[in-house]
Phi, psi and omega in degrees: 000135178283137172292148182297335181293339181281343181250349179278149176267122176286131182225128175268117183230153175278161178302323183295336179291342179249038189303327180255023180072203180193183178286164167290115176264126183245140175208180183229150175204136178054037176077013184231146174290133179241156181244155178204178171272124181265126176246094184288336178293313179274355180059042181224161169253138183233161174049061180301134183092001180300136180229008176232128182231167186215153177202150172263138178260144176257148177133206181200172177299323183289323187258342187097174187234149181214143173218136175260001178246155352287152170269190176242126178240131174228127180303152182293150175055030182251355177226161174299146177303141178072015169301138177269124181261111185229191184204166169232141171268124186255087176088180186284158176293139178252161190214145169225133185276358176092001179251147179067191178298151180297136175217170180220107180240165180302130181281145174283338178268158173248151177251137176256131173256121188229138174217108185059229181280350183271142176205154174221150183239139178299140181284169178266010181215197185273011182287165179259135175249118178289134180275209180228164183257150172240135186287135177264123178260108184295341182267356182294125178293130179090355177087192182267123180216091183236151185228125171281157163272130174253117192236135169242132185287168177305138182099346177293131187289155168300150178151193179253132179242131181250123180243128179253127180220168167227165183244149182233143172226138180307126176089001181233155173291151181297155176289164165298161180292150173233155178244136173247129184254108183261133178256114178251086170088003178265175181285163177295330177298314178297321178298315178301317180298321180291323176297315178300319178298315180298320182290328187255338182247308182288326175238080189286345181230147179303140182262000189247031184301317179295325179294318181297319180295323182284319187269336180071034179216163174241115180285138177293138177292136183286138171229144175288000000 
């Protein structure tokens, strides 16, 4: 089996090139799932070792909030056929209301991750919720590009929501945890501040040391 690093195109990009973030890009190295920024349009993985992602949610307090981003991108023919692409939810959803210094406290709302008939809900404590798998078709042109619905129900307050997950692939060790920073109705400035907080506090040390040694590059840290 080819390692995903052998089929991915290494790209040096500035943070501004990833202004709206990107998909969760998955590949494997040393028997473990690794993360990157996935660009399904360009069919490349960027910023190997990235562990903070971002998305804007649509909706309102009255109707609830929804985001289809980030999706999951895996280059074509880089995994065995019928590999199951899954995830784990690592603890409860965190929240910042956008006032004062950025903080992350337990959210009163729960987030649902849904794909077709399958769904999982964030727990109310630090427990882990096992997700579900989506089948990887090695023959699919353009690779694997699937998107969960991320849902907050009616009554969920405006603010920033932090979701911690890890990714699973059949036959490989789970990835390191990643954080997704969702903006529900606040300004881009507040979102930027929350992304910075996730990068410097929630993920205080670079997660891609093994990737850097293998690839011989340093990916630019993403900034909105």
